C-alpha positions in Angstrom: 23.3 21.3 -77.2 26.1 21.8 -79.7 27.6 25.1 -80.9 30.1 25.3 -83.8 32.1 28.5 -84.4 34.2 29.3 -87.5 36.9 31.7 -88.6 34.5 34.1 -90.2 30.9 34.2 -91.4 28.1 31.9 -90.6 28.7 28.2 -89.9 26.3 25.8 -91.5 26.2 22.1 -92.1 25.7 18.8 -90.1 26.9 17.8 -86.7 26.9 14.1 -85.4 27.0 12.8 -81.8 29.3 9.9 -81.5 29.4 7.3 -78.7 33.0 6.2 -79.3 32.9 5.6 -83.0 29.2 5.0 -83.2 26.8 7.7 -84.2 23.9 8.0 -81.8 22.4 11.3 -83.0 22.7 14.0 -85.7 21.3 17.5 -86.5 21.7 20.6 -88.7 23.2 23.7 -87.4 20.9 26.7 -87.1 21.4 30.3 -86.3 24.5 31.1 -84.5 25.9 27.6 -85.4 23.9 25.7 -82.7 22.0 22.4 -82.7 20.3 20.2 -80.1 21.1 16.6 -80.2 18.9 14.1 -78.4 19.5 10.3 -78.0 17.8 7.5 -75.9 20.1 4.7 -77.2 22.8 4.9 -74.6 23.1 1.7 -72.7 23.6 1.5 -69.0 27.2 2.2 -68.1 29.9 4.6 -68.9 30.2 6.3 -72.3 32.7 8.6 -74.1 30.8 11.1 -76.2 32.2 13.5 -78.9 30.5 15.8 -81.6 31.7 15.7 -85.2 31.2 18.7 -87.4 31.3 17.8 -91.2 32.3 21.3 -92.4 30.7 23.5 -95.1 32.0 25.7 -98.0 33.7 28.1 -95.8 34.6 25.9 -92.7 36.6 22.8 -92.4 35.4 19.7 -90.4 36.1 19.5 -86.7 35.6 17.3 -83.6 34.7 18.5 -80.1 36.6 17.4 -77.0 35.1 14.2 -75.5 33.0 14.0 -72.3 32.4 11.1 -70.0 28.7 10.1 -69.3 27.5 7.4 -66.8 24.1 6.1 -67.5 22.3 4.6 -64.4 18.9 2.9 -64.3 15.8 3.0 -62.0 15.2 0.1 -59.7 12.2 -1.3 -57.9 12.0 -3.0 -54.5 9.4 -5.5 -53.3 9.2 -6.5 -49.6 7.5 -9.7 -48.2 7.2 -11.1 -44.6 7.3 -14.8 -43.8 4.6 -14.5 -41.2 2.1 -11.8 -41.0 0.4 -11.5 -38.5 2.8 -13.1 -36.2 2.8 -13.9 -32.5 5.2 -12.1 -30.2 8.5 -14.0 -29.9 8.1 -15.7 -33.3 10.8 -15.2 -35.8 9.7 -13.0 -38.8 11.8 -13.2 -42.0 11.7 -9.9 -44.1 12.8 -10.4 -47.7 13.4 -7.6 -50.1 13.9 -8.1 -53.9 15.4 -5.4 -56.2 14.7 -5.5 -59.9 15.9 -3.3 -62.9 16.2 -3.5 -66.6 19.4 -5.5 -66.9 18.5 -7.7 -63.8 21.9 -7.3 -62.2 21.5 -5.1 -59.1 24.2 -5.1 -56.5 24.6 -3.4 -53.1 22.5 -3.8 -49.9 19.1 -3.2 -48.3 18.6 -1.3 -45.1 15.7 -2.5 -43.0 13.9 0.1 -40.8 11.1 -0.2 -38.3 9.5 3.2 -38.5 12.6 5.4 -38.0 14.6 2.7 -36.1 17.2 0.7 -37.8 16.6 -3.1 -37.7 19.6 -4.1 -39.8 21.2 -4.4 -43.2 21.6 -7.3 -45.7 23.6 -7.6 -48.9 21.8 -8.4 -52.2 22.6 -11.9 -53.6 23.0 -12.8 -57.3 19.3 -12.7 -57.7 18.8 -9.3 -56.1 17.4 -10.7 -52.9 18.2 -9.6 -49.3 16.7 -11.0 -46.1 16.6 -10.0 -42.5 15.1 -11.9 -39.6 13.9 -10.8 -36.1 12.3 -12.5 -33.1 12.1 -9.3 -31.0 9.4 -7.3 -32.6 6.9 -6.2 -29.8 3.2 -6.4 -30.0 1.6 -4.0 -32.3 1.8 -2.8 -35.9 5.2 -2.1 -37.3 5.7 0.0 -40.6 8.8 -1.8 -42.1 10.7 -0.1 -44.7 13.2 -1.8 -47.1 15.5 0.8 -48.6 17.8 -0.1 -51.5 21.0 1.9 -51.3 21.8 1.6 -55.1 25.0 0.9 -56.8 27.2 2.3 -59.7 24.5 1.6 -62.3 21.3 1.5 -60.2 19.5 4.3 -58.4 18.1 4.0 -54.9 14.5 3.0 -54.1 12.4 1.8 -51.3 9.1 0.2 -50.2 7.2 -0.5 -47.0 4.8 -3.0 -45.5 2.9 -3.1 -42.2 3.9 -6.1 -40.0 1.4 -7.0 -37.3 2.6 -8.7 -34.1 -0.1 -10.1 -31.7 0.4 -11.0 -28.0 0.2 -14.7 -27.2 -2.9 -15.8 -25.5 -3.0 -16.9 -21.9 -5.3 -18.6 -19.4 -5.6 -17.9 -15.7 -6.8 -20.4 -13.1 -7.7 -19.6 -9.6 -7.7 -21.7 -6.4 -8.2 -20.8 -2.7 -7.0 -22.5 0.4 -10.5 -22.1 2.0 -13.9 -21.1 0.9 -15.3 -20.6 4.4 -13.4 -19.0 7.3 -13.7 -16.6 10.2 -12.3 -13.2 10.8 -8.8 -13.3 12.0 -8.0 -16.3 9.9 -6.0 -16.2 6.6 -6.8 -17.5 3.2 -4.3 -18.0 0.3 -5.4 -17.1 -3.2 -3.3 -18.8 -5.9 -3.5 -17.8 -9.5 -1.9 -20.1 -12.2 -1.1 -18.4 -15.5 -0.3 -20.5 -18.5 0.7 -19.5 -22.0 2.4 -21.3 -25.0 5.7 -19.5 -25.9 9.4 -19.4 -25.7 9.3 -18.3 -22.0 7.0 -18.4 -18.9 4.6 -15.5 -18.5 5.8 -12.7 -16.2 4.2 -9.8 -14.6 1.5 -9.5 -11.9 -1.9 -10.8 -11.0 -4.6 -8.5 -9.4 -7.1 -10.2 -7.0 -10.4 -8.5 -6.7 -14.0 -9.0 -5.5 -16.3 -6.7 -7.4 -14.8 -3.3 -7.0 -12.9 -4.2 -4.0 -9.1 -4.8 -4.5 -7.8 -7.7 -2.3 -4.1 -7.2 -3.4 -1.6 -8.1 -6.1 1.0 -10.8 -6.5 4.0 -11.3 -8.9 4.0 -14.2 -11.3 7.0 -16.5 -10.3 9.1 -18.8 -12.6 6.5 -21.4 -12.4 3.6 -19.2 -13.5 2.1 -18.9 -10.1 1.0 -15.8 -8.2 0.0 -16.2 -4.5 -1.7 -13.8 -2.3 -2.4 -14.4 1.5 -5.0 -12.1 3.1 -7.0 -11.9 6.3 -10.3 -10.4 5.1 -13.1 -8.9 7.2 -16.5 -10.5 7.6 -18.3 -10.6 4.1 -19.0 -12.8 1.2 -16.3 -12.3 -1.6 -16.6 -13.2 -5.3 -12.8 -13.6 -5.9 -11.4 -13.1 -9.4 -7.8 -13.2 -10.5 -6.7 -11.0 -13.4 -3.4 -11.5 -15.1 -2.0 -8.1 -16.6 0.1 -9.6 -19.3 3.7 -8.8 -20.4 5.6 -8.1 -23.6 5.0 -11.7 -24.9 1.6 -12.5 -23.4 -1.8 -11.1 -23.3 -3.8 -10.7 -20.1 -6.6 -13.0 -19.0 -9.1 -13.4 -16.2 -10.1 -16.4 -14.1 -13.5 -17.6 -13.2 -15.0 -16.4 -9.8 -14.8 -18.4 -6.6 -16.9 -17.4 -3.6 -15.2 -17.1 -0.2 -17.5 -16.6 2.9 -15.9 -14.9 5.9 -18.0 -14.9 9.0 -17.4 -12.9 12.2 -15.3 -14.9 14.7 -16.5 -15.1 18.3 -15.0 -12.4 20.3 -16.9 -12.9 23.4 -19.1 -15.8 24.9 -22.3 -15.9 26.9 -23.2 -18.5 29.5 -26.3 -18.6 31.7 -26.5 -20.4 35.1 -28.8 -22.2 35.3 -29.1 -22.8 31.6 -32.8 -23.9 32.0 -35.3 -22.0 34.1 -38.4 -23.7 35.7 -41.0 -21.6 37.6 -44.7 -21.4 38.3 -46.8 -19.2 36.1 -46.9 -15.6 37.7 -43.6 -16.2 39.5 -40.1 -15.0 38.7 -36.5 -16.3 38.9 -33.0 -14.9 38.9 -30.1 -16.4 36.8 -26.4 -15.4 36.4 -25.1 -14.4 33.0 -21.3 -14.8 32.5 -19.7 -12.8 29.7 -16.2 -13.7 28.7 -13.8 -11.7 26.4 -11.8 -13.6 23.8 -8.7 -12.5 21.9 -8.4 -9.2 23.8 -11.9 -8.1 22.8 -13.1 -5.1 24.7 -16.4 -3.1 24.2 -19.6 -2.0 25.9 -22.2 -4.7 25.4 -26.0 -4.0 25.3 -27.9 -6.9 26.7 -31.4 -8.1 25.8 -33.9 -10.9 25.3 -35.6 -12.1 22.0 -38.6 -14.3 21.7 -40.1 -14.2 25.2 -43.5 -15.8 25.6 -46.6 -13.9 26.5 -46.6 -11.7 29.7 -42.9 -12.7 30.3 -40.2 -10.1 30.8 -36.5 -10.1 31.4 -34.4 -7.5 33.3 -30.6 -7.3 33.4 -28.8 -5.7 36.2 -27.1 -3.8 34.7 -28.6 -3.8 31.3 -25.2 -2.9 29.6 -21.7 -3.9 30.6 -18.3 -2.5 29.8 -16.5 -5.8 29.1 -12.7 -5.6 29.6 -10.2 -7.6 27.5 -9.7 -11.2 28.3 -11.7 -11.3 31.5 -15.1 -12.8 32.5 -17.8 -10.6 34.0 -21.3 -11.4 35.4 -24.7 -9.7 35.5 -28.0 -10.8 37.1 -30.9 -11.7 34.9 -34.5 -11.8 36.3 -37.1 -13.7 34.3 -40.7 -12.7 35.3 -43.8 -14.5 34.2 -46.4 -12.0 35.5 -46.0 -11.8 39.4 -47.0 -8.3 40.4 -44.2 -8.1 42.9 -41.6 -8.9 40.3 -40.1 -7.1 37.3 -42.5 -6.5 34.4 -45.8 -7.6 36.0 -48.9 -5.6 35.3 -52.2 -5.2 37.1 -55.5 -3.4 36.5 -58.6 -2.5 38.5 -62.0 -3.0 36.8 -65.4 -1.7 38.1 -68.7 -2.4 36.5 -70.9 0.1 38.6 -70.4 3.0 41.0 -67.0 3.3 42.6 -66.2 1.4 45.8 -65.3 4.7 47.4 -68.9 5.7 47.5 -69.9 2.7 49.6 -67.0 3.3 51.9 -67.8 6.9 52.6 -71.6 6.4 53.2 -71.6 5.7 57.0 -69.2 8.5 57.9 -71.0 11.0 55.7 -74.3 10.2 57.5 -72.8 10.9 60.9 -71.1 14.0 59.9 -74.5 15.2 58.4 -76.3 14.8 61.7 -73.5 16.6 63.6 -73.7 19.4 61.1 -77.4 20.0 61.9 -76.5 20.9 65.6 -74.1 23.6 64.6 -74.7 27.3 64.6 -76.8 28.7 61.8 -73.7 30.2 60.1 -72.4 26.6 59.5 -75.6 25.1 58.3 -74.2 25.1 54.7 -71.6 22.5 55.8 -74.2 20.2 57.1 -76.2 20.4 53.9 -73.1 19.5 51.9 -72.4 16.4 54.1 -76.0 15.3 53.8 -75.8 15.4 50.0 -72.7 13.2 50.1 -74.6 10.8 52.3 -77.3 10.6 49.8 -74.8 9.7 47.1 -73.4 7.0 49.4 -76.9 5.5 49.8 -77.3 5.3 46.0 -74.0 3.6 45.8 -74.8 1.1 48.4 -78.0 0.1 46.8 -76.3 -0.7 43.5 -73.4 -2.7 45.0 -69.7 -3.0 44.0 -68.1 -5.7 41.8 -64.4 -4.2 41.6 -61.7 -6.9 41.1 -57.8 -7.0 40.8 -56.5 -8.8 37.5 -53.0 -9.9 36.6 -51.5 -11.1 33.1 -49.5 -14.3 33.5 -47.6 -16.5 31.2 -49.5 -19.7 30.3 -48.0 -23.0 31.4 -45.7 -24.6 28.8 -42.2 -25.0 27.6 -40.6 -22.1 25.7 -37.3 -21.1 24.2 -36.0 -17.5 24.0 -32.6 -15.9 23.4 -30.3 -13.9 25.6 -28.3 -11.5 23.4 -25.3 -9.2 23.6 -24.3 -6.6 21.0 -21.1 -4.5 21.0 -21.9 -0.8 21.0 -18.8 0.0 19.0 -17.7 -3.1 17.3 -21.2 -4.4 16.4 -20.1 -7.9 17.4 -23.1 -10.1 18.3 -23.6 -13.3 20.3 -26.8 -15.1 21.4 -27.6 -18.2 23.5 -30.9 -20.2 23.7 -32.6 -20.5 27.0 -35.3 -23.0 27.9 -38.1 -21.6 30.0 -40.6 -24.2 31.5 -43.6 -22.6 33.1 -45.9 -24.7 35.4 -49.4 -23.9 36.9 
């Protein structure tokens, strides 16, 4: 806005805006000697501007003091990535290009990852600036290219999302044994492989279902080894690599490892084969030996005995001490009534034998009773009644007989067993029993 003042009275006439000696705008003074001059013709760069007043009938021409004006232009930034998405550890080149009206931007670009500084680069003659990085971690990164401007160009910025993916891996699994006993060890070896600038690092978790067997660190060769001494069970072993800043995790296929209960005690029977006649019995000695400092109370028994056969231990449980051998006696009975486990029964088809036995005595007592005093005649009558019952029993006879169950002749196999009351440890041995007539 321009205002012209005179020595007296109103000021009228024309004013001209000069860029140096060139007119860039003009206007007519209005009330109070003011005018607004607008121009869009100034080029980018510095300008010296003055206003020239042409005068009127009462006022002479005049020029204003000059002012310095710097015209700057807007700029635009474009940002591209050489590889998007990229794998961790790969070099990503970020290139920013600044454009404007006259095509000659200068200055630098600041590259940011979120709010963190990545680096700076100077614009070349074509307005390009590049920055490269091989350290971007896995994930999505919002990259900003910020143009800092120069004398004639205003600042500007733009963003892009750079995606970094973990490198894939494979995990193999091997075991030193797939079948072992408690107390033995097995080595679980995981082999982790991945294509990249370095070997995978981190840890491997070894599991079986929901059971954790342990963890091991991946060494410089990509191997992770865990040695364990598992309890008795069947394990479906899997190795899971957790991954690191370069590599994704991976899981191996499953390998079955069967761990059986090791012998902690032994059984031995002397004689190992038993021969006897049906209905007879025999005695053998059972020796029980502790292994590897095993100690427990053992409950003893027999499985698979043939018909009518029994076994009896003396005693039927044994407190076995560590690393010693103890003995118990075992009696095998095939039905002898005088031995262990025999059974007998009495069978009668008519009146009891007792009636026949009592008949003669009852008769005599009845006769004696008849000679007693009158006040004891009732006893004689009772005895006579018993005598008559005896007669009835005698007329029908007695066929009572004693029967015994015995093991039929033949060859049999049964087991002698021992079970730990606390540990649950079990052992069994086969025994051959030959029964003759």
